[in-house]
C-alpha positions in Angstrom: 126.3 171.9 150.5 124.7 171.6 147.0 122.2 168.7 145.7 125.2 166.7 143.6 127.7 167.0 146.5 125.1 165.8 149.3 123.7 163.0 146.8 127.3 161.7 146.0 128.2 162.4 149.7 124.8 160.1 150.6 126.1 157.0 147.9 129.4 157.3 149.7 128.3 157.0 153.1 126.3 154.0 152.1 128.5 151.9 150.2 131.4 152.8 153.7 128.7 151.7 156.0 127.9 148.5 154.0 131.2 147.9 153.5 132.1 147.9 157.1 129.9 145.6 157.7 126.5 147.0 158.9 123.1 145.3 157.5 121.9 146.4 154.4 118.0 147.5 156.3 120.4 149.3 159.4 122.5 151.0 156.8 119.5 153.0 154.8 116.9 153.5 158.1 120.1 155.4 159.9 121.0 157.0 157.0 117.7 158.2 155.9 117.3 159.2 159.3 120.3 161.2 159.4 120.2 162.8 155.9 116.7 163.8 156.8 117.5 165.5 159.2 119.6 167.7 157.1 116.9 167.8 154.9 113.9 169.0 156.6 116.6 171.3 159.0 114.4 174.6 160.3 117.2 177.2 162.3 114.6 178.3 164.2 113.0 175.0 165.4 114.4 172.2 168.5 115.2 168.5 166.6 112.8 167.4 168.5 110.5 169.4 166.2 111.9 168.1 163.0 109.5 166.9 160.0 111.7 163.4 159.1 109.6 162.2 162.4 106.3 162.8 160.8 107.4 161.1 157.9 109.2 158.3 159.6 105.4 157.3 161.0 104.0 158.1 158.0 106.0 155.8 155.5 106.0 152.8 158.7 102.5 152.7 158.2 101.9 152.5 154.4 104.1 149.7 154.3 102.1 147.9 156.6 99.1 149.1 155.1 100.4 147.3 152.0 98.3 144.8 151.1 101.2 143.0 149.0 103.7 142.6 151.2 101.3 140.0 153.3 101.7 137.6 151.6 105.9 137.4 152.4 104.8 135.7 155.9 101.7 133.6 154.5 104.2 132.3 152.0 106.5 131.2 155.0 103.2 129.6 157.1 102.3 128.0 154.5 105.5 126.6 153.6 106.1 125.7 157.5 102.2 123.7 157.4 103.1 122.0 154.3 106.1 120.3 156.0 104.5 120.0 159.4 101.8 118.2 157.6 103.9 115.8 155.3 105.7 114.8 158.5 102.3 113.4 160.3 101.2 111.9 157.0 104.5 109.8 157.5 104.1 109.2 160.8 100.1 108.4 159.9 101.5 105.8 156.8 104.0 103.8 160.0 101.5 103.6 162.2 99.1 102.0 159.3 102.2 100.0 158.3 102.6 98.2 162.5 98.7 98.2 162.2 99.1 96.0 159.0 102.0 93.9 160.1 99.8 93.1 163.4 97.0 91.8 161.3 99.4 89.5 158.9 101.2 88.4 161.9 99.1 88.5 164.8 101.1 90.6 167.1 102.4 94.3 167.5 106.0 94.6 166.1 108.1 96.0 168.8 109.0 99.9 168.2 112.2 101.5 168.2 114.5 102.7 170.8 114.1 106.1 170.2 110.4 106.6 169.7 109.1 104.4 173.0 107.4 106.7 175.1 108.9 104.9 178.2 112.6 106.0 177.7 111.5 109.4 177.6 110.1 109.5 180.6 113.4 108.8 182.1 115.5 110.5 180.2 113.4 113.9 181.3 113.3 113.0 184.8 116.4 111.9 185.5 117.6 115.3 184.1 115.6 117.4 186.4 116.8 119.0 189.0 113.6 120.2 190.1 111.7 117.1 190.9 112.2 115.2 194.1 114.2 111.9 194.0 110.9 110.1 195.3 108.5 112.1 193.0 110.8 110.8 190.0 110.9 107.4 190.5 107.1 107.7 191.4 106.4 109.4 188.0 108.5 106.6 186.6 106.6 103.5 187.9 103.7 104.8 186.7 104.9 105.4 183.7 105.9 101.8 183.6 102.9 100.7 184.6 101.1 102.5 181.5 103.3 100.9 179.2 102.6 97.4 180.4 99.3 98.7 180.1 99.2 99.0 177.0 101.9 96.3 176.0 99.2 93.9 177.4 96.3 95.2 175.0 98.6 95.6 172.5 98.9 91.3 173.0 95.4 90.5 173.5 96.1 89.8 177.5 93.3 90.5 180.0 93.9 93.6 182.2 92.1 92.0 185.1 94.8 89.3 185.5 
């Protein structure tokens, strides 16, 4: 087969395989290996000793040692860290606002139901199949004691009474 005919066959197969719905990266990789076998075929050698395997390893290593490509995952990580930092900052602002309300009114404002810690413990233990009923009741009682202790501290109550 002549070089121009091989080039047209490669282009046609790429279009057909992509139109069939295969991902582009896998299509290019698979057809590259397939046509690499054809290009580096030596009649006397086994297909295992084809040079396409050596070239595949060299290209993979070359892509992995490219310093420019490290910017892609680092950019994604940077966006993730910034998003999480903004959420933590909003949570901190909410807690500071609660402190300001407490200083002005003299008592802690009640938390919303979705952020009450004791409800989370009860809900998680209620749906657990690995915790026995006695252990579940004990854990809920301990969580309620901790919640009551925190509530007394927030109201300025004495813990010893």
